[in-house]
C-alpha positions in Angstrom: 93.0 102.2 87.4 92.8 99.3 85.3 95.6 98.7 83.3 95.7 97.3 79.7 98.7 95.6 77.5 96.8 96.0 73.7 97.6 96.0 69.8 96.7 99.4 67.7 97.0 100.0 64.3 100.0 97.5 64.1 101.3 98.7 67.4 101.9 97.9 71.3 100.5 100.1 73.7 100.3 100.4 77.7 96.4 101.9 78.3 94.3 102.9 80.8 90.3 101.5 80.6 87.9 104.8 81.5 85.8 104.1 84.4 83.2 102.7 81.5 85.9 100.6 80.0 84.1 101.9 77.1 87.3 103.6 75.8 91.0 103.3 76.9 93.6 106.0 76.8 96.7 105.4 74.5 98.8 106.5 77.5 102.3 106.8 74.8 100.4 108.7 72.6 98.5 111.3 75.5 102.8 111.4 76.8 104.0 112.6 72.5 101.4 115.4 72.8 102.2 116.0 76.1 105.9 116.3 76.4 106.9 115.2 72.5 108.0 112.3 73.8 107.3 108.8 74.4 108.2 107.9 77.8 106.0 105.3 78.9 107.5 101.7 78.5 105.8 99.6 75.7 105.2 96.7 78.0 103.4 96.9 81.3 105.7 94.4 83.1 108.5 96.8 82.7 105.8 99.8 83.2 105.5 97.7 86.9 109.2 97.6 86.7 109.4 101.5 87.3 107.5 101.5 90.9 105.7 104.1 92.0 107.7 106.1 89.7 105.4 105.0 86.9 101.5 105.4 88.5 103.0 109.2 88.9 103.4 109.6 85.3 100.3 107.7 85.0 98.9 110.9 87.3 100.1 113.3 85.3 99.0 112.6 82.1 95.7 111.9 83.0 95.7 115.1 84.7 97.1 116.7 81.6 94.4 115.1 78.8 91.4 116.0 81.6 92.4 119.8 81.3 93.6 120.2 78.3 89.7 119.0 76.8 91.0 116.5 73.9 90.1 113.4 75.4 89.0 112.4 72.3 92.5 111.9 71.0 93.9 110.1 73.0 90.9 107.2 74.3 90.0 104.9 71.2 86.6 102.6 71.6 87.5 99.6 73.5 86.9 98.1 70.0 88.9 99.3 68.0 92.2 97.5 69.7 92.9 94.0 70.0 93.5 93.3 74.3 96.5 91.1 75.0 97.0 89.4 78.3 97.9 91.9 80.7 101.1 90.3 81.1 101.8 88.7 77.3 105.3 87.0 78.6 106.0 86.6 81.8 109.4 87.2 83.0 109.5 83.3 85.0 106.6 81.0 85.3 103.7 81.6 86.8 103.1 80.4 90.9 99.7 79.1 91.8 98.6 77.5 94.6 97.1 74.6 94.5 93.5 73.7 96.9 93.6 76.5 98.4 89.6 76.7 98.9 88.6 73.9 101.7 85.9 72.5 99.1 87.3 72.7 96.0 90.1 69.7 98.4 87.2 68.0 99.1 86.0 67.4 95.8 89.2 66.5 94.4 89.4 63.5 97.1 88.0 64.3 100.9 88.5 66.0 104.1 91.6 64.6 104.2 92.9 66.6 101.1 92.1 70.0 103.1 96.5 71.2 103.1 98.0 72.0 105.6 100.7 73.6 104.4 101.0 76.1 101.4 101.2 73.5 98.4 102.9 75.9 94.6 103.4 74.5 91.5 104.2 76.7 88.4 103.2 77.0 85.3 105.2 77.7 82.3 105.1 81.5 80.4 104.5 79.7 76.9 100.9 79.4 78.7 99.7 83.0 78.7 96.7 83.9 76.0 94.8 87.2 76.5 91.0 87.3 76.5 89.2 86.4 74.0 92.2 84.6 72.7 91.3 80.6 71.8 92.9 77.7 74.0 93.7 74.7 71.9 92.1 71.4 72.6 95.4 69.1 72.6 93.0 66.3 71.8 95.9 64.3 71.0 97.2 64.6 74.4 93.8 64.7 76.1 90.4 64.0 77.0 90.1 65.8 80.3 91.2 69.7 79.9 89.1 71.3 82.4 88.7 74.7 83.6 89.7 76.9 87.0 89.0 80.1 87.2 91.4 82.3 89.8 92.4 85.5 91.4 96.2 86.4 90.6 98.6 88.9 91.9 101.0 90.7 90.3 104.1 91.8 92.4 104.8 95.5 92.0 108.8 95.6 94.3 111.6 93.1 95.1 111.5 91.2 98.2 112.8 88.7 100.4 111.8 87.3 104.2 108.5 89.8 103.8 106.4 89.7 106.6 102.5 89.2 106.0 101.6 92.2 108.1 103.3 94.6 105.3 103.0 91.5 102.0 100.2 93.7 100.3 103.0 97.0 100.0 104.8 94.2 98.0 101.5 94.4 95.3 101.1 95.8 92.0 98.0 94.7 91.1 95.4 92.5 90.2 94.2 90.0 87.2 91.8 87.2 86.0 93.7 83.1 84.9 92.5 80.7 83.9 94.3 77.7 84.9 92.8 75.5 82.3 94.4 71.6 83.2 94.8 68.5 81.3 93.2 66.3 84.4 94.4 63.1 82.8 97.8 64.5 82.5 98.2 65.3 85.4 97.5 61.8 87.6 99.7 60.4 84.8 102.3 62.6 85.5 102.0 62.8 89.7 103.7 66.4 89.6 101.5 68.7 88.2 104.1 71.0 86.1 102.6 68.6 82.5 99.5 68.8 82.8 99.5 72.3 84.0 101.8 73.5 81.0 100.0 72.9 77.7 100.5 75.7 75.5 97.4 78.3 76.0 96.4 77.2 79.0 96.8 80.3 81.0 94.8 82.8 79.5 94.9 86.0 81.8 93.2 89.9 81.8 91.1 91.4 80.7 93.3 93.9 82.9 95.3 94.6 85.8 93.7 96.1 88.4 96.3 98.4 90.5 96.2 97.6 94.3 94.5 101.2 95.4 91.1 99.9 93.8 91.3 97.2 95.8 91.3 97.7 99.3 90.8 93.8 100.4 91.6 91.4 98.5 91.0 88.8 100.6 87.0 89.7 100.1 85.8 89.3 96.7 83.6 87.3 94.3 84.6 85.0 92.0 82.3 83.2 89.7 83.1 80.3 87.1 80.8 80.0 84.0 80.8 77.7 81.5 78.4 78.3 78.2 76.6 80.4 80.6 76.1 77.3 83.3 77.5 79.0 86.9 80.3 76.3 87.5 82.2 78.2 90.7 80.6 80.5 92.9 82.6 81.7 95.7 84.1 84.5 97.7 88.1 84.6 97.9 87.6 85.2 101.8 87.1 81.4 101.7 90.8 80.9 100.9 92.7 78.7 103.4 95.6 80.3 103.1 95.5 84.3 102.6 97.6 86.4 99.7 99.5 87.9 102.8 100.7 84.3 104.0 101.1 83.3 100.2 103.7 86.6 99.7 105.1 85.7 103.1 105.6 81.9 102.5 106.9 82.0 98.5 109.8 84.6 99.9 110.9 83.1 102.3 113.9 81.9 101.1 113.3 82.6 97.5 113.1 86.6 95.8 110.1 87.8 94.8 110.6 90.4 91.7 108.1 93.0 89.7 105.9 91.3 87.0 105.7 87.9 88.8 102.1 86.0 88.8 101.0 84.3 91.0 97.3 82.9 90.9 95.5 82.0 94.7 94.1 78.8 94.2 90.3 78.0 92.8 87.5 77.7 94.3 85.0 74.4 94.1 83.2 73.4 91.1 85.6 72.1 88.6 84.4 70.2 85.8 86.6 67.2 86.8 84.2 67.7 90.5 80.9 66.8 89.4 79.3 63.5 89.4 80.1 62.6 86.5 82.8 65.1 85.3 81.8 68.0 83.3 85.3 68.7 80.9 85.6 70.8 78.8 84.3 70.2 74.7 85.7 72.0 71.9 83.5 74.9 71.6 83.0 75.4 74.8 82.9 79.4 76.2 84.1 80.0 79.4 84.0 83.3 81.6 86.0 84.5 84.9 84.0 87.0 86.5 85.9 88.5 89.8 84.5 91.7 91.6 86.8 94.3 91.0 88.6 93.4 88.1 85.6 92.2 85.5 85.2 89.1 83.1 87.8 86.9 81.1 86.3 85.3 78.6 87.9 82.4 76.1 86.7 79.9 73.8 87.9 76.0 73.4 89.6 75.1 69.8 86.8 73.8 67.9 
C-alpha cells in the first residue's frame, strides 16, 4: 500500500495509489459513500497515529470499493491532484543519520571518518516540501547547495528502549527524502543544524509505502540523478548501521512516537565528493529513486 497526501478540488485528502500509480483512491470520498461519513482524518500523520485501526479501515474501504463496481467514482487520475509531502509538517525535527555508508564517509574525508558510533543530527520541520515542489536556491547565504538521496523510516507506534529484534514492528512505512544541504554553512557552523535546515531543503515523498510491502528495508536499491546524470547508485545493504540498530539506539533513552521521521543516511556520490565539486545550480533537476517506493523529483529555484 502506497499512501499519499494530496490536494483535490481545494481539499486535503489522504489517498491510496492504485497498482499502476495512474490513479489515487480518495479514502474519505469512498468512506462517505460507504458509511455516510468521512471518518478518516484528513492528515496522514493523524492516520498513522491510529495504528493498526487505520490499516484495517483502509482494507475495509478497498474491499467495498472493489465489490461495489464503482471504482471510477473514487479513483482520481493522478494528474488531477497535487501531491504534497506525505507528512507536510512533521510534529518533530526529522532525525538524520550521518555517514551511514562507508564510501560516503570516505568521500567526505577519509577512512578515518567512518563512524564507530551512530551520528545523528536533525532538520527542522519547516524544511519539508513535497514532490515536484521547488527548492529555494538561498543564493544570498550559500554557494554550495548539495543533494543527498535517502531512505526514510516513518515510525508507527510509540516506544522507548526498543530492542533490535523488535524494531521493525515499530515502523509504519518508508518514504524518500532528499537531504539538501548547504555545505559551506555546514562547515562554517561545525554542527549541522543550520546547514541542514534552510527552508524547502527536505523534499519528501512521493508516498509512504506501508511496511507490509517491503520485506527487507536493508536491501533496497537507491539512486540519485541530477539533470539525468547518475550521481548516487547504491543499496541500503551497505548501511553501516542497519535500520533496526538505528531505531534501537535512538530509542535507548528517548521516546519515539507515531509519525516520527528518520532519514537513514546517503550513499557516496554527493556533489561535494566530486573533484571538482558538483554543487547544485539554479534550474537543476534532482530525482531520487528507491526500489519499491518510487521517484522523488524536485528542481532548484532559477
